[in-house]
N, C-alpha and C positions, 0 to 999 in steps of 0.2 A: 384792659388785658393785663393781668398781674404778671409782672416780668421779673426774672432773675437773670443775672449775667453768668455766662458759662465759660468753658475752659479751653486751654491751649491743647492739652493732650488728647489725641484721638483714640489711642490704643489703651491708655491707662484708665482702668475702670475702678471707681471707688464704690464702696458699699453705700446703698441708699438708706436714708433714715425715714423714707416716706412710708406711709401706711399702706398705700396701694402697691402691690407687687408689680415690678416692671420686668420686661423681657431683657435679655442680655443686650440687645441692640438699643435699649432705652436706658441703660445704666447712667446714673448721674455722673458727670465728669467735669464738675465745676472746678475752675482753676483759682488759686488764691488771689491772683492779680485782679480778678473780676468779682471778688466777694466783698463783704462788708468793709468799706474803706476804713472805718474807725478802728477795726480790730487788726489792721495790718501794721507791720513795723515800718513806719515811715519816718524818715529823719526830718523833723520840723525845724524851721528857723535857719536852714542852711543858706548862706549868702548865694545870690544868683551869680553865675559866671557871665562874662560879657556876651558869649554867644547865646546863652539862655535869655538874657535881656533883649537881645536882637530878635530872637524868635518870638518872644512874648509881645513885642511891639508890632509884629506884622499884622496886617489887616486880613480879614477873611470875608468871604462872600456873605455869609450869615452874620448880621450885626447883633452883638450882644452887649447891652448896657448893664454891666455888672457893678455891684457894690464892692466895697473894700473887702468884705469877707469872701465873696465869690472870687475876686481877683487873687486873693491869697490861696484859695483852693486850686485855682488854675495853675499857679506856680508850683504848688505841692505835687499835683498830678503830673505836670510836665517833668519835674525832676524825678519823680517816681518811675515813669515809663521810659524816659530818655536816659536815665543813669542807673537808678537802683535796679530796675528790671529791664535793662537794655537787651539782654539775651532773649527775653520773652518777646519784646517788641520786634526784634529782628526776625524771630521765628514766625510771628504773625504776618509780617510784611512778606516773607517768602511764601507762606501759605496762601495769602490773599492774591498774589500776583496773577495766577491764571484767571481770576474772576473779576479783577478790577476793571478791565476794559468793558466787560458786559454790564457791570453795575453802573459805570459812568454813562454808557449808552442808554440804559434803562431809565436812569434819572433824567437824562436830557429829553428822552421821548415823552416824558410826562411834564416837562417844563419845571422840574424840581431843582433846587440849588445843588450844584456839584459837590458842595461841602458834605452832603449827606453820605458820601461814599465812605466816610470813616465810621459810620454808625455800627456796622457789623464788628468793628474792632472792639468797641466797648460792650457789645452784646455777646459776642462769642469768640473773639479773636479770629474771625473768619473761619470758624470750624463748622463744617456742614453736619457733622455727627454729634454736635453739642446738645446736651439735655440739662435742664435745671431741675432742682428739687421740686419745683411747682409743676413741672411737666412741659415747660416751654422748650421748643426744639428747633434745631437747624441754625444756619448762619445768622438769620434775622430774628431768631427766638420767638416764633409764633406759639401761642397757646393753641391746642387742637381746635377749639371752637372758632377762634379768630382765623386760623388757617383755612378751615372749611368755609368760613364766610367769604374768603377771597379765593375760592375755587381750588384749594389745595386738598388733595385726597389723603386722608389719614385712616388707614384700615390695617387688617392683619397682613396684607401683602406689601403695602408701600406706605411710606411716610414722606409725602412730597414737601413737607417743611424742610427736608434735607436735600431737596433738589435746588441747587444754587440758582438755576435759571428761572424756574417757576416761582420760587420763594422771593427772588428779587423783584419780579413783576408784581407779585402780591404785596410786597413791602412798599413799592412805589405807589400802588393804588391806595394802600392804607395811609401812607404819609400824606398823599394828596387829600384824602378825606379828612384827616385830622387838621391839616392846615386850613381847609375850607371851614371846618367846624369852629375852630378857635380864632382864626385870623391872626395868629401870632405863633412864630416858630418856637419861642420859649415854651409856651403852653402845649404846642403840638408834640414836641419832643418829650415833655414831661408825661403827656398822655400816652405816648408810645411805650414809655417805661411802666407807668402805673395803671394805664387803662383810661379811656376817655370818660367812663362813668365816674371813676374816682376823682378825676380832676374837675369834672363838672359839678359834682356834689360839694367839693371843697370850695369852689368859686361861689356856689349858691349859699353855702354856710357862712362865708366870711364877707361876701360882697366884693372881694378882690378880683380885679381883672388883669393883674400883673403877676407873673410867676414868682418874682422875688419877694413881693409882698406876701404872696400865698405861702412861700417857703418859711416865712418868719413864724408862722403859727405851728407849734410843735404837734398839735392835735390833728392836722389835716393831711400832711404828706409824710411818708416814711423817709428815714435818713437817706436811703439809697436814691430816692427820687430827687431829694434836695441836692445831692452831689452830682446828679446825672449830667446837667448842663456844663458845670466846670470840668468834669471828666471828659465830656465830648469835646469841648473847646481845646483842652490841653492836647488831646490826641490829634485833633485837627491841625493845630499849629506844628506839632511834630511832623505830621504827614506832609505838610506844605513846606517844610524846611529840613528835609532829610539830609541834604548836602551840608547845610550849616552845622547840623548836629553830628556829622560824621557817619551817618547811616549810608548803606549802599543804596543807589538809586533804584526805583521800582523798575522791574523788567516788564514793560507793557506787552511784550510779545512772548511771555513765558508760557502761555497756554497753548495746547494743541488745538488744531481745527477739528471740531467735533461735528458729527452728522447724526441726525435722528434716524433710527432704524425701527420700523414697526415689527413687532414679533407677535406670533399667534398665542392664544391662551395656553398657559402651562408649558411654555418653552423652557427647556433646560439651559439656563443662562450660563451656568458653570461650564457646560460642554461647549457652548457657543464661544465663551471666552478662550477656552483651550483651542478651538478651531481658529481663532484670531491670533494665536501665538501669544496670549496674555494669560497671566495667572489671575486667580479670582480677586486678590487684593487690588491688583492693577485695574481690572474691569470695574470693581465696585467703587474705586476712587472716582470714576467718571459717572457712576450711577448710585450715589449715596442714598437715594430715596428707597432703593430696594431693601426690603427686610428679609427676603428669601433669595436663595440661589436659583429660583424658578420664577418666571413671570406670572402675574395673576392668572389663575385658572378660569376666571369667569369673564375675562375681557381681553381684547387686544391691547397691547401696551407699547409704549415707545421707549427705547433705550438709546443711550448715547455711545457712539463708537468713534474712535479716531478716524479721520478721513482716509488714512492709509490702510485701515483695516476693514473698510466697508465691503469690499469685494469678497473678502474671506467670510465675513458675517453673512452676506447674502447667499453665498455658496452653502454654508451650513444650514441656513433656514430652508433652502430648497430640498435638502436631504438630511434632516436631523437624525434619522436612524443610522447614519453613517458612523456615528460615534456613540460609545457607551454613555449611559445616563450617569452623570456624576453630581448633578445638582440635587438629585433625589437620593434618599436613603431607602433601603428596603427593610420592612419589618414583617416577620412571619407571625401570622395569627396563631394563638394558642388554642387548645381544645376548649370550646365553649365561648370563645371571644365573640363579641358583638361589635358593631361600629361604635357604640357608646363606650364600651370598655376600652377599645383601642384608642379612642379619643382621649380618655382619661389617662391611659398609660403613656401616650406619646405627647400629650399636651397640644395636639392639633385639633382645631374645631371639627365637629362631625361633617359640617357642610363642605369644608375644605377636603377632608379625606374622600368624600363621595365625589367631589368634582375631579380630583386627580386620579381617581380609580373608578371612573364611570363604567368600565366594562365588567367590573366585578359584581357578583350577585349580592342580594340583600343579606343572605345568610353566609357567614364566613366559615370555611372548613379549616381544620387544623393544618398548619403549614402553608396556608394561603399567603402569597407574597403581596404586601400592600406597600405602595409607594408613599413616601413622606417627604415634603419639600425641606431641603436643608436651610438652616439659618444663614443670613447674609454675612454675619460676622463670625463664621466658622473658621476663619483664617486658613482657608484652603484645605481644610481637613479632608473634605470629600475628594478633592483632586489628588491629595497626597496618598489617600487610601487607594484610589484607582491606579495610580502609578506603581504603588507597592504591589498591587495584584498583578500588574503587567510584568513587573520584574520577577514575581513569583512564578508566573506561567513561563516566562522566557527561560527560567532556570530549570525547567522541566520538573519542578517540585509539585506541580498540580497533577495528582494521579487521575487516570481515567476512571470514570464512574458516573454516578447520577448527578444531574444538575436540574434545578427547577427554573424554568424560563421566567424572566422578569418582563414587565411591560416595556416594550420597545426593542426587546431582543429579536434578532433575525438569524436565519441560518448563516448568512454571510458574516455577521458580526461575531457569532459564537465560533464559527470555523476559524476566523482570524484570532480570536482570543485564546482558543485552546490549541492552535497550531495544527488543525486537521483539515482535510479537504471537505468542501461542501457536499460532494457526492457521498463521501464516507459517513458524514453526519446524517444525511437523509436516509441512507441505507440502514444505518444502525437503529433508526427510530421509525422505519416504515413510513417516511414522509413521501408524499407524491413528488415526482420529478418537477423541478422548477419552483417548488414551494420555498418561500423565503420568510414571510412574517410568521411569528410564533405566538400562540396564545399565552398570556401571563399565567403562571402556575403549572404549565405543562411539564411533566417529568420527562427528562431526556437522558439518554445514555450517551456519554462521550466516548467515542472509539479511541483505541490507542493510536498514538502518533505513528506515522509511517516514517521509518528512518530515511533521512535524505542525505545524498552524497553532496558534500560541499554546501553550496547555498543556491538551490534551484531558483529559477525565475519566479515560480509561484510564491515561494516564501518571500523573495525580494518585493514582489508586488504587494503582498499583505503588509509588510513593514512600511513600504512607501505610502500606502493608503492611510495608514495610521497617522502619518506625519504630513499628509498632503497639504500643500499650500497654494495649489493652482488647479483650476477646473478647466479641462479642455473644452473649447468652444467650437461650434460648427465652423469648418473652414480652416481651423488651426493645423499647422504642420510642425514637425519637430524642428525644422530649420527656422520657422517663424518664431516658435517659442524660444529657441536658442538665442536668436537675435534680440528678442524682447527682454530676456532675463540675463543675457550675458554669460550663460552656461553652455559649454561645449555640447553639441548634439549627441555625441557618443556618450558623454557623461550622463546626460539626461536619460538616455535609453538604459544604460547600465544601472543607474540609481533607482530606476522604476521597474526593473525586470522585464523590459520590453525588448523582444528579439529583433523587431524590424520596425522602421518608421511607418510601414503599411498597417501595423497593428493599432495605431493611434485612433481612438474613437471619441466622438463628442460626448461629454459628460464624464470621461475618465478622469480620475483624480491623480495628480502627479505631485511628487515631492521635488521641490527645487532646492538643490544643495545650497546652503547658506542663504536661502530665501532670495537668491539672485540680487546681490548688492547693486550691480549696475542697473537692475530693473527698478530698484528703489530710487536711484538717482534720476532715472528716466521719469518715474512717477512724480518725483518732486518737480522736475522741469514742466511736466504736463500740468501739474497743479498750479504752478506759477502762470502758465499760459491761460488756464481757465480763469484764474483770479483777474488777469488783465482783461478778460472779456466782459467783466461786469461794468455796469454803469449805474449811477444813482438816479432814482426816479422820485420826483416830488409828489407826495400824496395830495390828491384833490379832495374837495369836500364831498362827503358821501361815499367815498371809496373804502373798500374793505380788502383784506388779504385775498379773498376769493375773487372779487371783481378784478383786482389787479392781475391775479394769476390768469384769469380768462383773457384779459387784454393782451398779455404777453405770451399767451398760449403755452403756459408751463403748468406743471403739477403744483397745486397749492402747498403740498408737503415740501416740495423742493424749494419753493419760495420761502417758506418758514425756516428751512434749514439754512439757506443762504444768509438769513437775517437773524439767526438765533432766536426765533420766535416760536410760539406754539398756538394752539387753537383758541386760547383765551386772550391772546395778545390783541390790543386795541390800537388803531391808527387814528391820528388826527390830522387835519389839513396842514400841510407844510412839512410833515415828517419826510425824511429821505430814507428810502430803502434800496437794497441792491437788487438789480435784475440783470439778466444777461443781454448783451447787445444784440 
């Protein structure tokens, strides 16, 4: 696997010199600290400080028998990352913190040396969105073919090399394979950088079975690979001696508790993020594998949601039409447009356009509304546009008149959007009583708003539903919800335009002022209680995730979520996993 090292900056995108045109989400973002070492401005020959000597003398789990030249390179790299580029190293450590516990656990589950936890530092600076000029991607810098070989999906919808959990398991499998192939960690790490075929050919050509003898032949390995092990060892010694070098200690509890949530094909994830009170950048940070603001239209997919947001996510998934589509853009077909022309104009593959617009006919008419999935790195542009439209409507600057229904529009959603009654909207367009769903492309007349005295309950309800963060369950009462959220019962009624507690119904969406801070504290205490209910189970020979799930009578998906695993995770005898008592 041909490897290049990648960058610190997630957001700063540099122009690519590659012949192959890349999408915005694949722009090369290589950082100078991880480029060609020989071209960097490194201060050579600087005397070692006492603390640097102390750090260099520390032992590591992986034993490296280095020559004088390699030892000198380790010193140079240590001074470079610990002093010259100290700010960069500090940023990498901060970015790595949420993933370090998972990487440590994944390496242990495969019986791999714990020292390999620093490998993503010299690969990408622990950058999930990193891409190299050669096309290597993600925290572990897999090439597409190698990633797919280890069950990472790379297609138009997702790039799972950017999924820190799946990519870590794939890297653990790959490193296990390389170590078994070469029987030596020097050669295995060199192969991780240069590719196993390159190292195997070099060994066959020279007869060398030792990495450092192999590195002496200038014809066999590139300079990058020759420097790879000294660079790895220098960063490892820094990581193991952060306190000695004056770095802040690693925050092993920096990451949020995440849960896997299965979403249906074509789910508007930008709208789901909004329903979870998260902006798109925040949601995408937890789901870096996504290349669109919409889930794959051809399959169910799993996304990661903070544990505190799961209930809100599930509520949205039960009723996705309750919110306007903001992960999709709408393109109106021109006269004479075909699906092929529309594909050329939008840059969206024809099969994708047909998947997300399955209800539309083969022949497009002029003005036909076509949905297009938004790019994942659109920096919340779709959400910002939707909010601007809401402000525009709220300011009464949207005149009554014609409107063409979009996929997902309903009578209820349009009535809320334009501030009119559902009855008035149906009457203006001769829609049958009770009709709610609207056919995409249907021309509608929006009636004038009815002047309202003050702020009637109907308007308050509409506003409350737009910002709903609680779904009423069967058996709920205003008093019970008040006690659960810590919000006064009268305040709850007034904030939601509800005249009487008797009007509360199961499925009703409520807005909890301030999202109920006491409720969050209660949720935290409940989460701690749940955590205390776990026990560790030792895996026996022949057992799988599914057989263990059956043994403890739990859902396999829940078992995987408790242990940060997925369907491709493998267990071996002696592994310890969490199950509920």
